[in-house]
C-alpha positions in Angstrom: 88.1 94.1 114.0 91.9 91.9 113.2 92.9 90.9 109.6 95.4 88.1 109.7 97.6 88.9 106.8 101.0 87.8 105.0 103.7 90.5 103.7 103.8 88.9 100.2 100.1 88.4 99.7 97.9 90.6 97.2 94.8 89.7 97.8 95.5 90.3 101.9 96.6 94.0 100.7 93.3 94.3 98.5 91.3 93.4 101.5 92.9 95.4 104.0 92.3 98.6 101.6 89.0 97.7 101.4 88.7 96.9 105.2 90.2 100.2 105.8 87.4 102.2 103.4 84.8 100.3 105.4 86.3 101.5 108.7 85.7 104.8 107.8 82.0 104.4 106.8 81.1 101.6 109.9 83.3 103.6 112.6 85.7 100.2 113.6 89.2 100.0 114.3 91.0 97.3 112.2 94.4 95.9 113.5 96.4 94.5 111.0 98.5 91.2 112.2 101.1 89.7 109.8 101.0 85.7 110.8 104.9 85.2 109.9 105.9 88.4 111.9 103.8 87.0 114.7 105.5 83.7 114.2 109.3 85.0 114.2 108.4 87.0 117.2 107.4 83.8 119.2 104.1 83.0 118.7 103.9 80.7 116.2 99.6 79.5 116.3 98.4 82.4 114.2 100.4 80.9 111.3 99.5 77.3 112.0 95.7 77.9 112.4 95.3 80.4 109.5 98.5 80.2 107.1 97.0 78.8 104.3 93.8 81.0 103.9 94.8 84.0 104.1 93.8 86.6 104.6 91.1 86.0 107.5 89.2 88.5 109.2 88.5 88.1 113.0 85.4 89.9 114.2 85.3 90.2 118.4 87.9 87.4 118.3 86.6 85.0 115.8 86.3 84.2 112.6 84.4 86.0 110.0 85.3 85.2 106.6 88.3 84.4 104.8 89.7 85.0 101.5 87.3 87.7 100.3 85.2 89.9 102.6 81.6 88.9 103.3 80.6 93.0 103.2 76.6 92.2 103.6 77.3 89.7 106.3 80.1 92.3 108.0 77.7 95.1 108.1 74.9 93.4 109.9 77.1 92.1 112.6 78.5 95.4 112.9 75.5 96.8 113.3 74.4 94.1 116.3 
């Protein structure tokens, strides 16, 4: 699972903390990707696509939710 974030985003920090808790409960790996850092490193695509609606949860490379975690749906999808 990937969480797209921005360093100045307080919502991103809250969602990252909750996903870290869920990772411990449901045994998945969480990767944080700062879209601004990715753009600075030469890959502006994530910031262009998702930059105005962060945080974004990507599950298996596809957008699962944004701004908030849909925990019920996330757990159901993790169980599949």
